[in-house]
C-alpha positions in Angstrom: -102.4 -20.9 47.1 -102.5 -17.2 46.6 -105.5 -17.4 49.4 -103.6 -19.0 51.7 -101.6 -16.9 54.4 -97.8 -17.0 53.9 -95.5 -18.0 57.0 -91.6 -17.4 56.7 -89.6 -19.6 58.0 -85.9 -19.1 59.0 -83.5 -22.1 59.6 -79.7 -22.9 59.1 -78.3 -24.3 55.7 -76.8 -27.1 58.0 -78.2 -30.5 56.9 -80.5 -31.5 60.1 -82.4 -28.0 59.2 -82.3 -28.5 55.6 -83.7 -32.0 56.4 -86.4 -31.0 58.6 -87.6 -28.2 56.8 -88.3 -29.8 53.2 -90.9 -32.4 54.1 -93.0 -28.5 53.7 -91.1 -27.8 50.9 -92.0 -30.8 48.8 -95.4 -30.0 49.9 -96.2 -33.3 52.4 -97.7 -31.0 55.3 -98.9 -27.6 55.7 -101.9 -25.3 56.6 -100.3 -22.3 55.1 -98.1 -21.1 52.4 -94.3 -21.6 53.8 -91.5 -19.8 52.3 -88.0 -20.1 53.7 -84.6 -18.2 54.5 -81.3 -20.4 55.1 -78.8 -18.2 57.0 -75.9 -19.1 59.7 -76.9 -19.5 63.3 -75.6 -16.3 64.6 -77.5 -14.3 61.8 -80.5 -16.5 62.6 -79.9 -15.3 66.3 -79.6 -11.6 65.0 -82.6 -11.1 63.4 -84.5 -13.2 66.0 -83.4 -10.1 68.4 -84.8 -8.0 65.4 -88.2 -10.0 65.5 -87.6 -10.4 61.8 -89.4 -13.9 60.8 -92.8 -15.8 61.6 -90.6 -18.8 62.5 -87.0 -19.4 63.1 -84.4 -21.6 63.9 -82.2 -20.2 66.7 -79.8 -21.3 69.5 -81.1 -22.4 72.8 -78.8 -20.1 74.7 -80.5 -17.1 72.9 -84.6 -17.9 73.7 -84.5 -15.7 77.2 -83.4 -12.7 75.1 -86.5 -12.8 73.0 -89.0 -14.5 75.3 -91.1 -11.3 75.3 -91.1 -11.7 71.4 -91.7 -15.1 70.5 -92.8 -18.4 71.7 -90.6 -21.5 72.5 -91.6 -24.6 70.2 -91.5 -28.3 71.1 -90.3 -29.5 67.5 -87.6 -29.0 65.3 -85.0 -29.3 67.8 -81.2 -30.5 68.3 -79.8 -32.1 71.3 -76.8 -33.4 71.5 -76.2 -36.5 73.7 -72.7 -37.9 74.3 -71.8 -35.6 71.5 -72.0 -31.7 70.4 -69.6 -29.1 69.3 -65.7 -29.5 69.6 -62.8 -26.9 70.5 -60.0 -27.6 68.2 -56.7 -26.6 67.6 -53.4 -27.6 65.5 -51.9 -30.8 67.2 -48.8 -28.9 68.2 -50.2 -26.1 69.7 -50.3 -25.4 73.3 -53.1 -23.1 74.4 -52.4 -20.4 76.8 -54.9 -19.0 79.1 -55.8 -16.3 77.2 -55.6 -18.1 73.7 -57.5 -16.7 70.6 -60.5 -18.4 69.5 -63.2 -18.4 66.5 -66.9 -19.0 67.8 -69.9 -19.0 65.6 -71.5 -16.3 67.2 -72.3 -14.5 70.8 -75.3 -16.4 71.3 -74.9 -19.5 70.8 -75.3 -22.1 73.4 -71.5 -23.5 72.4 -70.6 -19.8 73.0 -71.8 -19.6 76.4 -70.7 -23.0 77.4 -67.4 -21.8 76.4 -67.1 -18.6 78.1 -68.4 -20.0 81.3 -65.3 -22.5 81.0 -62.6 -20.3 79.3 -63.0 -16.8 80.6 -59.9 -15.5 79.9 -60.1 -16.5 76.1 -59.8 -13.7 73.4 -63.2 -14.2 71.2 -63.8 -13.4 67.8 -66.7 -14.4 65.7 -66.8 -16.1 62.1 -69.1 -17.7 59.9 -69.2 -21.6 61.1 -67.7 -22.4 57.6 -64.7 -20.1 58.1 -63.6 -21.3 61.6 -61.4 -24.4 60.4 -59.4 -22.2 57.8 -59.1 -19.6 60.8 -57.3 -22.2 62.9 -55.2 -23.9 59.8 -53.9 -20.3 58.7 -52.9 -19.2 62.4 -55.6 -16.5 62.7 -57.0 -17.9 66.1 -54.9 -20.4 68.2 -58.3 -22.6 68.5 -62.0 -22.6 67.1 -65.4 -24.3 68.1 -66.4 -26.7 65.2 -70.3 -26.9 64.9 -72.6 -28.5 62.2 -71.2 -31.2 59.9 -67.5 -29.7 60.6 -67.6 -31.7 63.6 -67.8 -34.7 61.4 -64.5 -34.1 59.5 -61.7 -31.7 59.7 -58.4 -31.4 58.8 -55.7 -33.9 60.0 -53.3 -31.6 61.3 -56.0 -30.5 64.1 -57.1 -32.1 67.1 -59.7 -31.8 69.6 -58.8 -29.7 72.7 -62.1 -30.0 74.6 -65.9 -31.3 73.6 -68.8 -29.0 74.8 -70.9 -32.1 75.4 -68.0 -32.4 78.6 -68.0 -28.6 79.3 -71.6 -29.0 79.4 -71.7 -32.0 81.6 -69.6 -30.5 83.9 -71.6 -27.2 84.7 -75.0 -29.1 84.4 -73.9 -31.4 87.1 -75.4 -34.7 85.8 -76.1 -36.2 82.3 -78.7 -34.0 80.5 -78.9 -33.7 76.6 -77.3 -30.7 75.8 -79.6 -28.2 73.9 -78.3 -26.7 71.0 -80.9 -25.8 68.5 -84.7 -24.7 69.1 -87.5 -23.0 67.3 -89.4 -20.0 68.0 -92.7 -18.2 66.7 -93.3 -14.6 66.9 -96.0 -14.0 69.6 -98.0 -11.7 67.3 -99.4 -14.5 65.4 -102.6 -15.1 65.8 -102.6 -17.9 68.5 -105.0 -20.3 66.3 -102.6 -19.5 63.6 -99.8 -20.5 65.6 -101.1 -23.9 67.0 -101.7 -24.4 63.2 -97.9 -23.8 62.6 -96.4 -25.7 65.0 -98.6 -28.7 64.0 -97.3 -28.7 60.6 -94.1 -28.1 61.4 -94.1 -31.2 64.1 -95.6 -33.1 61.4 -92.9 -31.9 59.1 -90.1 -33.3 61.2 -92.1 -36.4 61.8 -92.6 -37.2 58.3 -88.8 -36.4 57.6 -87.7 -38.7 60.3 -89.9 -41.8 59.1 -89.2 -41.2 55.6 -85.6 -40.6 56.0 -84.7 -43.2 53.3 -87.0 -41.1 50.7 -85.9 -37.6 51.6 -82.3 -38.0 52.2 -81.5 -39.0 48.6 -83.6 -36.4 47.3 -81.6 -33.5 49.1 -78.5 -35.1 47.9 -79.6 -34.9 44.4 -80.5 -31.3 44.7 -77.1 -30.7 46.1 -79.0 -29.1 49.3 -76.5 -30.5 52.0 -72.6 -30.1 52.5 -72.1 -33.8 52.8 -72.1 -37.1 51.1 -74.7 -39.9 51.5 -72.7 -41.3 54.5 -71.8 -38.0 56.3 -75.8 -37.2 55.8 -76.4 -40.4 57.3 -74.4 -40.0 60.3 -75.4 -35.9 60.7 -79.2 -36.8 60.7 -78.6 -39.9 63.5 -77.2 -37.3 65.8 -79.5 -34.2 65.2 -82.6 -35.0 63.4 -83.7 -38.0 65.0 -86.8 -38.8 66.7 -86.0 -36.9 69.4 -86.3 -33.9 67.7 -89.9 -34.4 66.5 -91.0 -33.1 70.3 -89.3 -32.3 73.5 -89.5 -34.8 76.1 -89.5 -33.9 79.9 -85.8 -34.8 80.0 -85.3 -32.4 77.4 -87.2 -29.3 79.2 -85.2 -30.2 82.2 -82.3 -30.0 80.1 -83.4 -26.5 78.8 -84.1 -25.1 82.4 -81.1 -26.3 83.2 -79.1 -24.3 80.3 -81.4 -21.4 81.4 -80.4 -21.5 85.1 -76.9 -21.8 84.3 -76.8 -18.4 82.0 -78.6 -16.5 84.7 -76.1 -17.8 87.4 -73.4 -16.7 84.9 -75.3 -13.3 84.6 -76.1 -13.9 80.5 -79.6 -13.4 81.7 -81.1 -11.0 84.2 -83.9 -13.4 85.4 -84.7 -17.4 85.1 -87.3 -18.8 82.6 -89.3 -22.3 82.8 -89.2 -23.3 79.4 -92.9 -24.9 79.6 -94.1 -21.3 80.8 -93.4 -20.4 77.6 -94.6 -22.6 74.9 -97.7 -22.2 72.6 -100.9 -23.3 74.8 -101.6 -25.9 72.0 -104.8 -27.1 74.2 -106.6 -24.0 73.7 -107.7 -25.5 70.3 -109.3 -28.6 71.9 -110.7 -26.4 74.7 -112.2 -23.9 71.8 -113.8 -27.0 70.1 -114.9 -29.2 72.9 
């Protein structure tokens, strides 16, 4: 182990990222010695802008801002398909045009779509675990819930809008909603980068295949914030067969998000996701 190269993987502390990472942590796969850091999504996004980690979970909406430093990976992705983050408020609250809202971070996908839909809203940013409390306490008029928070919240609150519906409105067709992706530092040697992506892909596939073994292990160790039923529901949403390797439809969705980001002046150029992947065919050609 001491002679193996160390690769640091940063991910969020929500159940789907924990689930996908721990197949590596338990030693089921790995060409490297992997270490991890679990941080909230906006912290991950901020540190990706600083080129902090070898591999990091990111919001898809952030990627065009780090494309020069990081390649986009095909695996460990989370998309919404008919679901996603929720804009919530108190049931008796009528939102004005310039309502005050708490979001989980400036560079998240839900923040970009929110700003497109509600350009006059007054935004503050909070750790995603604090958003429901900020709405209940009257600090803000509304908030966007993400991660496991979408499964259950205080009964005095209601959903004002689904980010999925906002996405569908702007996307113009039924495409999956790109939420979380994984990026890899470009300074790694290409042969190492290919192996890291392969390890991560195997880990996600193994986690999905062995969900009934891995999920109880996470619950027993207190690694997730939901109970068994909640974990099963959440993994079905965000850590499923579609998380293993991006499909053509998912690439189309990411490209549409990047195009919208350009159209609404979040980015200064349009990216095509497949132009920024690890060229995994390199290893096949080299060894042929």
